[in-house]
C-alpha positions in Angstrom: 8.4 -10.8 -23.7 11.9 -11.7 -22.7 13.3 -10.6 -19.4 16.4 -9.1 -21.1 14.1 -6.5 -22.7 13.0 -5.0 -19.4 15.5 -2.3 -19.0 15.3 -1.4 -22.7 11.5 -0.8 -22.2 12.0 1.2 -19.1 14.8 3.2 -20.6 12.7 4.0 -23.6 10.0 5.4 -21.3 7.2 3.0 -22.2 4.0 4.0 -20.4 1.4 1.7 -19.1 -1.4 2.5 -21.6 1.0 1.4 -24.4 1.8 -1.9 -22.7 0.5 -5.1 -24.4 -1.4 -7.6 -22.2 1.7 -9.8 -22.3 3.9 -6.9 -21.0 1.3 -6.0 -18.3 1.3 -9.7 -17.1 5.1 -9.6 -17.2 5.2 -6.7 -14.7 2.5 -8.3 -12.5 4.6 -11.4 -12.3 7.3 -9.4 -10.5 4.9 -8.2 -7.7 6.3 -9.5 -4.4 4.5 -11.9 -2.2 3.2 -10.6 1.2 6.1 -12.3 3.1 8.8 -11.0 0.7 12.3 -10.4 2.2 14.7 -8.1 0.4 17.5 -10.0 -1.4 19.5 -7.3 -3.3 18.9 -4.0 -1.6 20.6 -3.6 1.8 18.7 -1.6 4.5 20.4 1.7 3.6 19.7 1.3 -0.1 16.1 0.3 0.7 15.6 3.4 2.8 16.7 5.6 -0.1 14.5 3.7 -2.6 11.5 4.1 -0.2 12.1 7.8 0.2 12.4 8.3 -3.6 9.3 6.3 -4.6 7.4 8.1 -1.9 8.1 11.4 -3.6 7.5 10.1 -7.1 4.1 8.6 -6.3 3.0 9.9 -2.8 -0.1 8.8 -1.0 -3.2 10.8 -1.6 -6.7 9.4 -1.1 -5.2 6.1 -2.1 -1.9 4.6 -1.0 1.2 5.7 -2.9 4.2 3.7 -4.1 5.4 3.1 -0.6 2.0 1.6 0.4 2.1 -0.6 -2.8 5.5 -1.9 -1.7 7.2 -0.8 -4.9 10.6 -0.9 -3.2 10.1 -4.7 -2.9 9.0 -4.8 -6.6 12.3 -3.1 -7.4 14.2 -5.6 -5.4 12.5 -8.5 -7.3 13.5 -6.9 -10.6 17.1 -6.4 -9.5 17.4 -9.9 -8.0 15.6 -12.0 -10.6 15.5 -10.1 -13.9 18.4 -7.7 -14.1 21.7 -8.7 -15.5 24.8 -8.2 -13.3 25.7 -5.1 -15.2 22.2 -3.6 -15.0 22.1 -4.4 -11.3 25.5 -2.8 -10.7 24.6 0.3 -12.8 21.3 0.7 -10.8 23.0 0.4 -7.4 25.8 2.8 -8.5 23.1 5.3 -9.6 21.4 4.9 -6.2 24.6 5.7 -4.5 24.9 8.7 -6.7 21.7 10.1 -5.3 23.2 10.2 -1.9 26.4 11.8 -3.4 24.3 14.5 -5.0 22.3 15.1 -1.9 25.4 15.4 0.2 26.9 17.8 -2.3 23.8 20.0 -2.4 22.4 19.7 1.1 25.2 18.2 3.3 23.1 15.1 4.1 22.0 11.8 2.6 18.8 11.8 0.6 16.7 10.2 3.4 17.8 12.9 5.8 17.0 15.7 3.4 13.8 17.7 3.8 10.8 16.9 1.6 11.5 20.1 -0.4 15.1 19.2 -0.9 14.2 15.6 -2.0 11.7 16.9 -4.5 14.2 19.5 -5.8 16.8 16.8 -6.3 14.5 14.4 -8.0 13.1 17.2 -10.3 16.7 18.1 -11.3 17.4 14.4 -12.1 14.2 14.2 -14.1 15.1 17.4 -16.0 18.5 15.8 -16.9 16.8 12.6 -18.0 14.4 14.6 -20.2 17.2 16.6 -21.7 19.0 13.4 -22.7 15.8 12.0 -24.2 15.0 15.0 -26.3 18.6 15.4 -27.4 18.5 11.7 -28.5 15.2 12.2 -30.4 16.7 15.2 -32.4 19.6 13.1 -33.7 19.2 11.9 -37.2 22.2 9.6 -37.4 21.7 5.8 -37.4 23.9 5.5 -34.3 21.9 6.1 -31.1 23.0 8.4 -28.3 23.3 5.4 -26.0 25.6 3.6 -28.4 27.7 6.8 -28.8 28.1 7.4 -25.1 28.1 4.3 -22.7 27.4 6.6 -19.7 23.9 7.3 -21.1 23.2 3.6 -21.7 21.5 3.2 -18.3 20.2 6.6 -17.4 19.5 5.8 -13.7 16.7 8.2 -13.0 14.8 7.3 -16.2 15.1 3.6 -15.2 14.2 4.2 -11.6 11.1 6.3 -12.5 10.0 3.7 -15.0 10.3 0.8 -12.5 8.4 2.9 -9.9 5.5 3.7 -12.3 5.3 0.2 -13.7 5.6 -1.4 -10.2 2.9 0.9 -8.8 0.3 0.6 -11.6 0.6 -3.2 -11.9 0.2 -3.7 -8.2 -3.1 -4.5 -6.6 -3.2 -1.0 -5.0 -2.3 0.9 -8.1 -4.4 -1.0 -10.6 -7.5 -1.6 -8.5 -7.6 1.4 -6.2 -5.9 4.2 -8.2 -7.2 3.5 -11.8 -10.1 1.3 -10.6 -9.6 -1.6 -12.8 -9.7 -5.3 -12.1 -6.4 -7.2 -11.9 -8.1 -10.4 -13.2 -11.2 -9.6 -15.2 -14.2 -12.0 -15.2 -14.1 -14.7 -17.8 -15.6 -14.0 -21.1 -17.5 -17.0 -22.6 -18.1 -16.0 -26.2 -20.0 -18.0 -28.7 -21.5 -20.4 -26.0 -23.7 -22.8 -27.8 -27.4 -22.6 -26.8 -28.9 -26.0 -26.0 -31.7 -27.0 -28.3 -35.1 -27.8 -26.8 -36.3 -31.4 -27.5 -39.7 -31.8 -29.1 -42.0 -33.8 -26.9 
């Protein structure tokens, strides 16, 4: 898989069960090291990202997206794999979350109550789904994204996709939440059986 395909996959809403082993390994490669330091997100942006991922995949009996350090996964994607345009669109979309929160609640997203945060994210998800289903209904050869450049990087669809992929390809999400092994044991098929010598 080529890195330039990443945002196309996320924008299409690809889900983990449909990912090939190659794609799964691709997302695992972006998991941050334990000593990772943010390189693209500034502290305020990171606070917003953490608050958003915490509402999308909250902690239950297992750690959520915050515990899996999905904000750092997002920073890796933005720093190492996104194009300059993709990075700019993502950060503009993130700033838009605060703008919407201020319009609706008179405060930035991180200062909003849990109920307000959930309501805003649900509204953004509803818009993303409306765009998706409107696009599916079209029968022309030209896609909706080609027809309207503003839809080419639907921020919340991308954000939610990165969050889900970052979580479920992390050690916490993969091993604790869906109880799979990150690196399964080696399979030694067709191992020759040594012949006994006649004595």
